[in-house]
PAZAPA-4460 file (N, C-alpha, C; in steps of 0.05 Angstrom, whole numbers, plus 32768, in hexadecimal, padded with zeros to 4 digits):
% residues 270
    n_x    n_y    n_z   ca_x   ca_y   ca_z    c_x    c_y    c_z   seq   type   mol
   75AF   86E4   8B90   75A7   8700   8B95   7593   8701   8BAC     1      M     A
   7597   8710   8BC0   7584   8710   8BD6   756C   8722   8BCF     2      D     A
   7557   871F   8BE0   753E   872D   8BDA   7540   874B   8BDA     3      A     A
   7551   8756   8BEC   7554   8773   8BEE   7561   877E   8BD4     4      T     A
   7576   8770   8BCB   7584   8779   8BB3   7571   8777   8B9B     5      T     A
   7562   8761   8B9A   754F   875E   8B84   753A   8774   8B83     6      R     A
   7530   877B   8B9B   751C   8791   8B9D   7528   87AC   8B94     7      L     A
   7540   87B1   8B9D   754D   87CA   8B96   7550   87CD   8B77     8      Q     A
   7558   87B7   8B6A   755B   87B8   8B4D   7540   87BB   8B40     9      I     A
   752C   87AD   8B4A   7512   87AF   8B3E   7507   87CB   8B40    10      K     A
   750A   87D7   8B57   7500   87F3   8B5B   750F   8806   8B49    11      E     A
   7529   8802   8B46   753A   8813   8B35   7530   8812   8B18    12      L     A
   752C   87FA   8B0D   7523   87F7   8AF1   7508   8803   8AEE    13      I     A
   74F6   87FF   8B01   74DB   880A   8AFF   74DC   8828   8AFF    14      T     A
   74EB   8834   8B11   74ED   8851   8B12   74F9   885D   8AF9    15      N     A
   750D   8850   8AEE   751A   885A   8AD5   7506   885A   8ABE    16      V     A
   74F6   8844   8ABB   74E3   8843   8AA5   74CC   8857   8AAA    17      I     A
   74C3   8859   8AC3   74AE   886C   8AC9   74B7   8889   8AC2    18      D     A
   74CF   888F   8ACA   74D9   88AA   8AC5   74DC   88AF   8AA7    19      S     A
   74E5   889B   8A99   74E8   889F   8A7C   74CD   88A3   8A6F    20      K     A
   74B9   8895   8A77   749E   8898   8A6B   7493   88B3   8A71    21      L     A
   7498   88BD   8A89   748D   88D7   8A91   749A   88EE   8A83    22      E     A
   74B4   88EB   8A7D   74C4   8901   8A71   74C8   88FD   8A53    23      K     A
   74BE   88E7   8A48   74C4   88E1   8A2B   74B8   88F6   8A18    24      Y     A
   74C9   88FF   8A06   74C0   890F   89F0   74CF   8906   89D7    25      T     A
   74C2   8900   89C2   74CF   88F8   89AA   74DF   890F   899E    26      A     A
   74F6   8908   8993   7507   891D   8987   74F9   892B   8970    27      E     A
   74EA   891C   8962   74DB   8927   894B   74C3   8915   8945    28      S     A
   74AC   8922   893F   7494   8912   8939   7494   890A   891B    29      D     A
   74A5   8917   890C   74A5   8913   88EF   74BC   8902   88E6    30      Y     A
   74B7   88E9   88DF   74CC   88D7   88D6   74C3   88CB   88BB    31      K     A
   74C5   88DB   88A6   74B8   88D4   888C   74C3   88BA   8880    32      P     A
   74DD   88B5   8881   74E8   889D   8875   74DF   8884   8883    33      F     A
   74E0   8885   889E   74D8   886D   88AD   74BA   8869   88AB    34      F     A
   74AA   887F   88AB   748E   887C   88AA   7485   8873   888E    35      E     A
   7496   8877   887A   748F   886E   885F   7492   884F   885E    36      A     A
   74A3   8844   886F   74A7   8827   8870   7495   881A   8885    37      I     A
   7495   8825   889D   7487   881A   88B4   746F   882B   88BB    38      F     A
   745B   8820   88C9   7445   8830   88D3   744E   8841   88EA    39      D     A
   743E   8855   88F2   7445   8868   8907   7447   885A   8922    40      K     A
   7437   8845   8926   7438   8836   893F   7454   882A   8943    41      E     A
   745F   881D   892E   7479   8810   8930   748F   8825   8934    42      T     A
   748D   883C   8927   74A1   8851   892A   74A0   885C   8947    43      V     A
   7489   885F   8952   7486   8869   896D   7492   8855   8981    44      L     A
   748C   883C   897F   7497   8827   8991   74B5   8827   898F    45      I     A
   74C0   8828   8977   74DD   8828   8973   74EA   8840   8980    46      A     A
   74DD   8857   897E   74E8   886F   898A   74E9   886D   89A9    47      S     A
   74D4   8863   89B5   74D4   8860   89D2   74E8   884B   89DB    48      V     A
   74EA   8834   89CD   74FD   8820   89D4   7519   882A   89D2    49      V     A
   751F   8839   89BC   753A   8844   89B9   7541   8857   89CF    50      Q     A
   752D   8866   89D8   7531   8879   89EF   7539   8869   8A08    51      S     A
   752B   8852   8A0C   7531   8842   8A24   754D   8835   8A21    52      L     A
   7554   882D   8A09   756F   8822   8A05   7584   8836   8A0E    53      Y     A
   7580   884F   8A07   7593   8864   8A0E   7594   8868   8A2C    54      T     A
   757D   8868   8A38   757B   886C   8A55   7589   8856   8A64    55      T     A
   7584   883D   8A5B   7591   8826   8A68   75B0   8828   8A66    56      F     A
   75B9   882F   8A4E   75D6   8831   8A4A   75E3   8847   8A59    57      G     A
   75D4   885D   8A5E   75E0   8875   8A6A   75E2   8872   8A89    58      M     A
   75CF   8864   8A95   75D0   8864   8AB2   75C6   884A   8AC0    59      S     A
   75B3   883D   8AB4   75A6   8827   8AC2   75B9   8810   8AC9    60      L     A
   75C9   8808   8AB5   75DC   87F2   8AB9   75F0   87F9   8ACF    61      Y     A
   75F9   8811   8AD0   760C   8819   8AE5   75FF   8818   8B00    62      E     A
   75E6   8820   8B03   75D9   8820   8B1C   75D3   8804   8B26    63      Q     A
   75CD   87F2   8B13   75C9   87D6   8B1A   75E4   87CA   8B24    64      I     A
   75F9   87D1   8B16   7614   87C7   8B1E   761A   87D0   8B3B    65      A     A
   7613   87E9   8B41   7619   87F4   8B5C   7609   87E4   8B71    66      K     A
   75F0   87DF   8B6C   75DF   87D0   8B7F   75EB   87B4   8B84    67      I     A
   75F2   87A7   8B6F   75FD   878C   8B71   7618   878B   8B80    68      L     A
   7629   879F   8B7A   7643   879F   8B86   7641   87A6   8BA4    69      A     A
   762F   87B8   8BAB   762C   87BF   8BC7   7621   87A7   8BD7    70      E     A
   760F   8798   8BCA   7604   8780   8BD7   761A   876B   8BDB    71      A     A
   762D   876B   8BC9   7643   8757   8BCC   7659   8760   8BDF    72      A     A
   7656   8778   8BEA   7669   8782   8BFE   7681   8790   8BF2    73      G     A
   767F   8798   8BD8   7694   87A6   8BCB   7691   87C5   8BCF    74      Y     A
   76A8   87D2   8BCF   76A7   87EF   8BCE   76A3   87F6   8BB0    75      K     A
   768F   8807   8BAB   7688   880D   8B8F   7680   8829   8B8B    76      V     A
   7687   8835   8B74   767E   884F   8B6C   7679   884F   8B4E    77      E     A
   7665   885F   8B46   765F   8862   8B29   7668   887E   8B21    78      T     A
   766F   8881   8B07   7679   889A   8AFD   7690   88A4   8B0F    79      Q     A
   76A3   8892   8B13   76BA   8897   8B25   76D0   88A5   8B16    80      Y     A
   76DB   88BA   8B22   76F1   88C9   8B16   770C   88BE   8B1F    81      D     A
   771C   88B5   8B0C   7736   88A9   8B11   774B   88BF   8B0A    82      L     A
   775B   88C7   8B1E   776E   88DB   8B1A   778B   88D0   8B19    83      F     A
   779C   88DE   8B0B   77B8   88D5   8B09   77C6   88E4   8AF4    84      G     A
   77DF   88DC   8AEE   77EF   88EA   8ADA   7800   88D5   8ACA    85      Q     A
   77FE   88D6   8AB0   780D   88C4   8A9F   7825   88D2   8A93    86      I     A
   783D   88C9   8A99   7855   88D5   8A8E   7857   88D0   8A70    87      D     A
   7868   88DF   8A62   786A   88DE   8A45   7873   88C2   8A3C    88      A     A
   7886   88B6   8A4B   7890   889B   8A43   787A   8886   8A43    89      K     A
   7869   8887   8A58   7854   8873   8A5A   783E   8879   8A46    90      T     A
   7838   8892   8A41   7824   8899   8A2D   782D   888F   8A12    91      E     A
   7847   8891   8A0C   7852   8887   89F3   7850   8869   89F1    92      A     A
   7854   885C   8A08   7852   883F   8A0A   7835   8836   8A03    93      L     A
   7822   8843   8A0F   7806   883C   8A0A   77FF   8841   89ED    94      I     A
   7808   8857   89E1   7803   885C   89C5   780F   8846   89B4    95      N     A
   7827   883D   89BB   7835   8828   89AC   7825   880E   89AE    96      K     A
   781C   8807   89C6   780D   87EE   89C9   77F4   87EF   89B8    97      I     A
   77E5   8805   89B9   77CC   8807   89AA   77D1   8807   898C    98      C     A
   77E6   8815   8983   77EC   8816   8967   77F4   87FA   895C    99      S     A
   7804   87EC   896B   780D   87D1   8962   77F6   87BD   8962   100      E     A
   77E4   87C0   8974   77CC   87AE   8974   77BA   87B4   895C   101      I     A
   77B6   87CE   8957   77A5   87D6   8941   77B0   87CE   8926   102      E     A
   77CB   87CD   8924   77D8   87C5   890B   77DF   87A8   890B   103      T     A
   77D5   8799   8920   77D9   877C   8922   77F6   8774   8925   104      K     A
   7807   8785   8930   7823   877F   8936   7825   8773   8952   105      K     A
   7810   8776   8961   7810   876C   897D   77F4   8760   8983   106      R     A
   77F4   874B   8992   77DB   873E   899B   77D3   874A   89B6   107      T     A
   77BA   8752   89B9   77B2   875E   89D3   77B7   874A   89EA   108      P     A
   77C4   8754   89FE   77CA   8743   8A16   77CA   8756   8A2E   109      D     A
   77B3   8758   8A3B   77B0   876D   8A50   77C3   876A   8A67   110      K     A
   77C8   8752   8A70   77DA   874E   8A87   77F7   8757   8A81   111      Q     A
   7801   8750   8A69   781C   8759   8A62   781D   8777   8A5E   112      S     A
   7808   8782   8A53   7807   879F   8A4F   7806   87AE   8A6A   113      E     A
   77F7   87A3   8A7D   77F6   87AF   8A98   7812   87AE   8AA4   114      I     A
   7820   8798   8AA1   783B   8796   8AAB   784E   87AB   8AA0   115      T     A
   784C   87AF   8A85   785C   87C3   8A78   7856   87DF   8A82   116      L     A
   783D   87E5   8A85   7834   8800   8A8F   783D   8804   8AAC   117      I     A
   783A   87EF   8ABC   7842   87F1   8AD8   7860   87F7   8ADB   118      R     A
   7870   87EA   8AC9   788D   87EE   8ACA   7895   8809   8ABF   119      S     A
   7885   8815   8AAE   788C   882E   8AA1   7884   8846   8AB0   120      S     A
   786C   8845   8ABD   7860   885D   8AC8   7871   886A   8ADE   121      I     A
   7871   8885   8ADE   787E   8894   8AF3   7869   889F   8B06   122      Q     A
   7870   88A3   8B1F   785E   88AF   8B32   7856   88CB   8B28   123      S     A
   783C   88D2   8B2C   7833   88EC   8B22   781E   88F8   8B34   124      G     A
   7817   8910   8B2E   7803   891E   8B3E   77E7   8913   8B38   125      A     A
   77D5   8917   8B4A   77B9   890E   8B47   77AA   8922   8B36   126      A     A
   77B2   8924   8B1D   77A6   8938   8B0A   778C   892D   8AFE   127      N     A
   777D   8940   8AF3   7765   8939   8AE4   776D   8931   8AC8   128      V     A
   7764   891A   8ABF   776C   890F   8AA4   7753   890D   8A93   129      D     A
   7757   890F   8A79   7740   890D   8A66   7731   88F3   8A68   130      Q     A
   773F   88DE   8A71   7732   88C3   8A73   772C   88BC   8A90   131      D     A
   7727   88D0   8AA0   7723   88CB   8ABD   770A   88BB   8AC4   132      K     A
   76F5   88BD   8AB4   76DB   88B3   8ABC   76D8   8895   8AB8   133      R     A
   76D0   8887   8ACD   76CB   886A   8ACD   76AE   8866   8AD3   134      V     A
   76A1   8855   8AC2   7684   8850   8AC6   767F   8843   8AE1   135      D     A
   768D   882D   8AE6   768A   881E   8B00   76A5   8817   8B0A   136      V     A
   76AA   881F   8B23   76C4   8819   8B31   76BD   880B   8B4B   137      F     A
   76CB   87F4   8B4F   76C6   87E6   8B68   76E0   87DA   8B73   138      L     A
   76E1   87D6   8B8D   76F8   87CA   8B9A   76EE   87B1   8BA8   139      V     A
   76FA   879A   8BA3   76F2   8781   8BAF   7702   877C   8BC9   140      K     A
   76F8   876B   8BDA   7706   8765   8BF3   7723   875C   8BF0   141      P     A
   7729   8750   8BD9   7745   8747   8BD4   7757   875D   8BCA   142      N     A
   774C   8776   8BC9   775C   878D   8BC1   775B   8793   8BA3   143      G     A
   774F   8781   8B94   774D   8786   8B77   773C   879F   8B71   144      E     A
   7746   87B0   8B60   7737   87C8   8B58   772D   87C3   8B3B   145      E     A
   7712   87C4   8B38   7706   87BF   8B1E   76FC   87D9   8B12   146      L     A
   7704   87DF   8AFA   76FB   87F7   8AEB   76EC   87EE   8AD2   147      Y     A
   76D3   87F5   8ACF   76C3   87EB   8AB9   76B6   8802   8AAA   148      V     A
   76B9   8801   8A8F   76AA   8813   8A7E   7694   8803   8A71   149      D     A
   767B   8809   8A78   7664   87FB   8A6D   765C   8808   8A53   150      I     A
   765D   87F8   8A3D   7659   8803   8A23   7642   87F6   8A14   151      T     A
   763D   87FE   89FC   7629   87F2   89EB   7630   87D5   89E5   152      T     A
   761C   87C5   89DD   7621   87A8   89D9   7630   87A2   89BF   153      V     A
   7630   87B6   89AD   763E   87B1   8993   7650   87C9   898C   154      K     A
   7665   87CE   899B   7677   87E4   8995   7684   87E0   8979   155      P     A
   7688   87F6   896B   7696   87F4   8951   76B4   87F4   8957   156      N     A
   76C4   87F2   8942   76E1   87F0   8946   76EC   8809   8953   157      L     A
   76E3   8820   894A   76ED   8839   8956   76E7   883A   8974   158      K     A
   76CF   8832   897C   76C8   8832   8998   76D9   881F   89A8   159      E     A
   76DE   8807   899E   76EF   87F4   89AC   770B   87FF   89AF   160      F     A
   7716   880B   899A   7730   8816   899B   7732   882C   89B1   161      K     A
   771E   883D   89B2   771D   8852   89C6   771B   8847   89E2   162      T     A
   770A   8833   89E6   7707   8827   8A00   7721   8819   8A08   163      L     A
   772E   880B   89F5   7746   87FC   89FC   775C   880F   8A06   164      R     A
   775F   8825   89F8   7773   8839   8A00   776D   8844   8A1C   165      R     A
   7753   884A   8A20   774B   8855   8A3A   7751   8841   8A50   166      K     A
   774C   8827   8A4B   7752   8813   8A60   7770   8813   8A68   167      M     A
   7781   8816   8A54   779E   8816   8A5A   77A6   8830   8A68   168      L     A
   779A   8846   8A61   779F   885F   8A6E   7795   885F   8A8B   169      R     A
   777F   8852   8A90   7775   884F   8AAB   778A   8841   8ABD   170      W     A
   7796   882B   8AB2   77AB   881D   8AC0   77C2   8830   8AC7   171      C     A
   77CB   883F   8AB3   77E1   8852   8AB7   77DA   8867   8ACC   172      A     A
   77C3   8872   8ACA   77BB   8887   8ADE   77BB   887C   8AFA   173      L     A
   77B0   8864   8AFD   77B0   8858   8B18   77CC   8851   8B23   174      R     A
   77DC   8846   8B11   77F7   883F   8B19   7808   8858   8B20   175      F     A
   7801   886F   8B14   7810   8887   8B1A   780C   8890   8B37   176      S     A
   77F6   8886   8B43   77EF   888C   8B5E   77F7   8875   8B71   177      Q     A
   77F5   885C   8B67   77FC   8845   8B77   7806   882F   8B64   178      N     A
   7820   882C   8B60   782A   8819   8B4D   7824   87FC   8B54   179      P     A
   781B   87F7   8B6C   7816   87DB   8B75   77F8   87D5   8B75   180      N     A
   77E8   87E7   8B6B   77CB   87E3   8B6A   77C4   87CA   8B5A   181      A     A
   77B0   87BA   8B64   77A7   87A3   8B56   778F   87AB   8B44   182      N     A
   7796   87B1   8B2C   7783   87BE   8B1A   7778   87AB   8B04   183      V     A
   775E   87AC   8AFF   7752   879D   8AE9   773F   87B1   8ADB   184      K     A
   7745   87B6   8AC1   7734   87C8   8AB1   7726   87B8   8A9C   185      T     A
   770C   87BD   8A99   76FB   87AD   8A86   76E7   87BD   8A77   186      C     A
   76DE   87B2   8A61   76C8   87BD   8A51   76B0   87AC   8A58   187      I     A
   769B   87B8   8A62   7683   87A9   8A6A   766D   87AA   8A54   188      G     A
   7664   8793   8A4C   764E   8791   8A38   7636   8783   8A46   189      I     A
   7620   8792   8A4B   760A   8789   8A5C   75FE   876F   8A54   190      P     A
   75FB   8769   8A3A   75F0   8750   8A31   75FC   8748   8A17   191      Y     A
   75FA   872F   8A10   7606   8725   89F7   75F1   8725   89E1   192      N     A
   75F4   8737   89CD   75E0   8739   89B8   75E1   8720   89A5   193      P     A
   75F5   8710   89A7   75F8   86F8   8996   75EF   86DF   89A4   194      Y     A
   75E5   86E1   89BC   75DC   86C9   89CB   75C9   86B9   89BA   195      Y     A
   75CB   869E   89BB   75DB   868D   89CC   75F8   8688   89C3   196      P     A
   7600   8693   89AD   761C   8691   89A5   762D   86A3   89B7   197      Q     A
   7647   869D   89B8   7659   86AE   89C7   765B   86CA   89BB   198      E     A
   7662   86DD   89CB   7666   86F8   89C1   767E   86F8   89AF   199      Y     A
   767A   86FF   8996   768F   86FF   8982   768B   8716   896F   200      S     A
   769D   8729   8970   769A   8741   8960   76B6   8749   8956   201      R     A
   76B9   874B   893C   76D4   874F   8931   76E0   8769   893B   202      W     A
   76CF   877D   8941   76D9   8796   894B   76E8   8794   8966   203      T     A
   76E3   877E   8974   76F0   877B   898E   770B   876E   898C   204      S     A
   7715   876C   8973   7730   875F   896F   7746   8770   897B   205      S     A
   7742   8789   8981   7756   879A   898D   7757   8796   89AB   206      V     A
   7746   8785   89B6   7744   8780   89D3   774E   8764   89DA   207      C     A
   7756   8762   89F3   775C   8748   89FF   7741   873D   8A09   208      D     A
   7733   8730   89F6   7717   8729   89FB   7714   8719   8A15   209      V     A
   7725   8705   8A19   7723   86F4   8A31   7726   8703   8A4B   210      K     A
   7738   8716   8A4C   773F   8723   8A65   7734   8740   8A68   211      N     A
   7727   874A   8A52   7720   8766   8A52   7702   876B   8A4E   212      E     A
   76F4   8758   8A41   76D8   875B   8A3C   76C8   874C   8A50   213      L     A
   76B5   875A   8A5D   76A2   874D   8A6F   7687   874E   8A61   214      L     A
   767D   8737   8A58   7665   8736   8A49   764F   8727   8A58   215      V     A
   7637   8733   8A5A   7620   8726   8A65   7625   871A   8A81   216      Q     A
   7623   8700   8A84   7626   86F3   8A9E   7640   86FC   8AAC   217      E     A
   7656   86FE   8A9E   7670   8704   8AAA   7670   8720   8AB6   218      K     A
   7663   8733   8AA8   7662   874E   8AB2   7653   8750   8ACC   219      L     A
   763A   8745   8ACD   762A   8747   8AE5   7635   8736   8AFC   220      W     A
   7642   8720   8AF5   764F   870F   8B09   7666   871E   8B16   221      E     A
   7674   872E   8B06   768B   873E   8B11   7681   8752   8B26   222      E     A
   766A   875E   8B21   765F   8771   8B34   7653   8764   8B4C   223      F     A
   7645   874D   8B48   7636   8741   8B5E   7645   872C   8B6D   224      A     A
   765B   8722   8B62   766A   870C   8B6F   765D   86F1   8B6B   225      G     A
   7648   86F0   8B5A   763A   86D7   8B54   762B   86DB   8B3A   226      E     A
   7623   86C5   8B2D   7614   86C7   8B14   75F7   86D0   8B19   227      D     A
   75F0   86E8   8B11   75D5   86F2   8B16   75C6   86FA   8AFC   228      V     A
   75D1   86F3   8AE5   75C6   86FD   8ACC   75A9   86F3   8AC9   229      F     A
   75A4   86D9   8ACD   7589   86CF   8ACA   7575   86DC   8ADD   230      S     A
   757F   86E3   8AF5   756D   86F1   8B08   7567   870D   8AFF   231      E     A
   757B   871A   8AF3   7576   8735   8AE8   7561   8734   8AD3   232      L     A
   7562   8720   8AC2   754E   871E   8AAD   7532   871A   8AB9   233      L     A
   7530   870A   8ACE   7517   8706   8ADC   750C   8720   8AE7   234      E     A
   751D   8730   8AF2   7515   874A   8AFD   750A   875C   8AE8   235      I     A
   7519   875E   8AD1   7510   876E   8ABB   74F4   8765   8AB1   236      F     A
   74F0   874B   8AB0   74D7   8740   8AA6   74C0   8747   8ABA   237      K     A
   74C6   8746   8AD4   74B2   874D   8AE8   74A9   876A   8AE4   238      E     A
   74BD   877C   8AE0   74B7   8798   8ADC   74A6   879C   8AC3   239      V     A
   74AD   878E   8AAD   749E   8790   8A95   7481   8787   8A98   240      G     A
   747D   8771   8AA6   7462   8767   8AAB   7452   877B   8ABB   241      D     A
   745E   8788   8ACF   7450   879A   8AE1   744A   87B5   8AD3   242      E     A
   745B   87BD   8AC1   7458   87D7   8AB4   744A   87D6   8A98   243      L     A
   7442   87BE   8A90   7439   87BB   8A74   7420   87CD   8A6F   244      K     A
   740E   87CF   8A82   73F6   87E0   8A7E   73FE   87FD   8A7C   245      D     A
   7410   8805   8A8D   7419   8821   8A8D   7427   8828   8A73   246      K     A
   7437   8815   8A6A   7446   881A   8A51   7432   881C   8A39   247      I     A
   741E   880B   8A39   740A   880B   8A24   73FB   8826   8A23   248      L     A
   73F3   882F   8A3B   73E5   8849   8A3D   73F7   8860   8A33   249      E     A
   7410   885E   8A3A   7423   8873   8A31   7425   8873   8A12   250      F     A
   7427   885B   8A07   7429   8859   89EA   7410   8865   89DD   251      M     A
   73F9   885F   89E8   73E0   8869   89DD   73DF   8888   89DF   252      K     A
   73E9   8892   89F5   73E9   88B0   89F8   73FB   88BE   89E5   253      S     A
   7410   88B0   89DC   7424   88BB   89C9   741C   88B7   89AC   254      Q     A
   7409   88A6   89A8   7402   889E   898D   73EE   88B1   8980   255      S     A
   73F1   88B6   8966   73DD   88C6   8958   73C2   88B8   895A   256      P     A
   73AC   88C8   895A   7391   88BD   895E   738A   88A7   8949   257      E     A
   7394   88AA   8931   738D   8897   891C   739C   887D   891F   258      E     A
   73B0   887C   8931   73BF   8863   8934   73B4   8853   894B   259      V     A
   73AB   883B   8946   73A0   882A   895B   73B6   8817   8964   260      Q     A
   73C1   881B   897C   73D6   880A   8985   73CC   87EF   898D   261      L     A
   73DB   87DB   8985   73D4   87BF   898C   73ED   87B1   8995   262      S     A
   73F9   87BB   89AA   7412   87B0   89B4   740D   8795   89C1   263      L     A
   7421   8784   89C1   741E   876A   89CE   741B   876D   89EC   264      P     A
   7421   8785   89F7   741D   878A   8A13   7400   878A   8A1B   265      L     A
   73EE   8791   8A07   73D2   8793   8A0D   73C5   8778   8A0B   266      D     A
   73BD   876D   8A22   73B2   8752   8A22   7394   8752   8A29   267      E     A
   7388   876A   8A29   736C   876D   8A31   7359   875C   8A20   268      E     A
   7360   8759   8A06   734E   874B   89F4   7354   872D   89F4   269      E     A
   7369   8724   8A02   7371   8708   8A02   7361   86F9   8A17   270      N     A
***
């Protein structure tokens, strides 16, 4: 990762956290069940961290992907709208594939499924479809078009089923406009919650894990054209070190007067 790209990502992360701290408001100050188990300090910290989790998932990862892809020389867009039209025969084929996988009558095989969809689809109008929105879309110099939905790190079975169907419909929509398009559709998981073990989640059984899931290093390498995961961690750590005093002051300002915060971020007494 070059110095310019690294700086862009660092400034992005810093600005996102700064903005969140400035605009943060707890949904409710009264959490009786949690406060009966934990002290108010712990509940406050958990609330802020959860808010940041949501912010990262909603936009930050997509913006980092865009910076990396642009630095790699790829054409890239976030929140990209994919238009097309899926004929009744191909829609029925997709439903059949998904149903057979969910009932274990078929093993997920993305490449063979793409071949079936490509053979079935009819040319259609560039209509607006319910599954039009793609989190990150990029085109590589070799002509490969990559469509990625960045999701939570532990999707449940229903979420994986929904994502899997959407991936197949993306293929059909694109082929309705260009049957020869070199399409790759994937589910992006920003980090592996099971590290150092491999990502293994029974709910992903409806997916072609090898060819459809981009987890941790593989996801960021796909965007950057090289393995940059360890560098991303370093950048996040740098931001954390630089913002630790500001974060502590924010926590103190949000805390009830009777609660004395003693976060590990505060090193003044060390």
